[in-house]
C-alpha positions as CSV (number, residue, x, y, z in Angstrom):
1,M,2.0,36.9,50.1
2,A,0.4,38.5,47.0
3,W,2.3,36.3,44.6
4,L,1.0,33.1,46.1
5,K,-2.6,34.4,46.4
6,A,-2.6,35.4,42.8
7,L,-2.0,31.8,41.6
8,N,-4.8,29.6,40.7
9,A,-5.4,26.6,43.0
10,A,-3.5,24.1,40.8
11,R,-0.4,26.3,40.5
12,R,-0.5,27.2,44.2
13,R,-0.7,23.4,45.0
14,Y,2.2,22.7,42.6
15,W,4.5,25.3,44.2
16,M,3.5,24.3,47.8
17,Q,4.3,20.7,47.0
18,R,7.7,21.6,45.4
19,A,8.4,23.5,48.7
20,G,7.8,20.4,50.7
21,N,4.2,21.2,51.9
22,T,5.5,23.2,54.8
23,G,2.5,25.5,54.8
24,C,4.8,28.4,54.8
25,A,4.4,31.0,52.0
26,A,8.1,32.1,52.5
27,D,9.2,28.5,51.7
28,T,7.1,28.4,48.6
29,W,8.4,31.8,47.4
30,A,12.0,30.7,48.0
31,T,11.4,27.5,46.0
32,Y,9.9,29.5,43.2
33,K,12.8,32.0,43.2
34,H,15.3,29.2,43.2
35,A,13.6,27.5,40.2
36,A,13.3,30.8,38.3
37,A,17.0,31.5,38.8
38,A,17.9,28.1,37.4
39,T,15.7,28.6,34.3
40,P,17.5,30.4,31.5
41,D,15.9,33.6,30.4
42,D,14.7,33.2,26.8
43,G,14.4,36.9,26.3
44,A,10.6,36.8,25.8
């Protein structure tokens, strides 16, 4: 998954931990999308 590989090690670890450390990139991506959808767009 290009998105995950593009992250630095600290951000990749953060999102993997938020996803439950499943080791599955799809779980990490789903967690990120869920968090992004719950965050209001500030128009920036």
